[in-house]
C-alpha positions in Angstrom: 0.3 0.2 0.0 1.8 3.5 -0.9 1.2 6.4 1.3 -1.4 8.4 -0.6 -3.5 4.9 -0.9 -2.8 5.3 3.3 -3.5 8.6 4.2 -6.6 8.5 1.7 -7.8 5.8 3.4 -7.8 8.0 6.8 -9.2 11.0 5.5 -12.0 8.7 4.4 -12.3 7.0 8.3 -11.9 10.5 9.7 -15.0 11.7 7.0 -17.1 8.9 8.0 -16.4 9.1 11.9 -17.4 13.2 11.4 -20.9 12.9 9.2 -21.8 10.5 11.3 -21.0 12.4 14.8 -23.2 15.2 12.6 -26.0 13.1 12.0 -26.2 12.0 15.9 -26.2 15.8 17.0 -28.3 17.1 14.4 -25.6 18.8 12.8 -25.8 19.5 9.4 -23.0 21.5 9.2 -20.7 19.0 10.2 -22.3 15.8 8.6 -21.6 17.9 5.8 -17.8 19.0 6.7 -17.3 14.8 7.1 -18.8 14.1 3.8 -16.6 16.4 1.8 -13.5 15.1 4.2 -15.0 11.8 3.3 -15.0 12.4 -0.5 -11.6 13.8 -0.4 -9.8 10.4 1.2 -12.0 8.6 -1.4 -10.4 10.7 -4.6 -6.4 10.6 -2.6 -7.0 6.7 -2.1 -7.7 6.2 -6.1 -4.8 8.8 -6.8 -2.8 5.6 -5.4 -4.6 3.2 -6.9 -3.4 4.6 -10.1 -0.2 5.3 -8.8 0.3 1.5 -8.1 -1.0 0.1 -11.1 1.0 2.9 -13.3 4.5 1.8 -11.5 3.1 -1.7 -12.8 2.6 -1.3 -16.4 6.3 0.9 -16.1 7.4 -2.5 -15.0 6.4 -4.9 -17.4 8.3 -5.0 -20.9 6.5 -4.3 -24.0 5.3 -7.2 -26.0 7.7 -7.8 -29.4 5.6 -8.8 -32.1 
């Protein structure tokens, strides 16, 4: 797991907790902030996955005809 993927997952979890806390406290602003943080984490995690795939593709030998 690369750094972006790990940081993204952490942000996703923190956002989810914040979103749920906002819902439990009936605080729509906190709920919205948590949702945004969760989405940012998902994006960062996706970037990490793309970097991993890119690194894997670079390591492959090109196929010869």
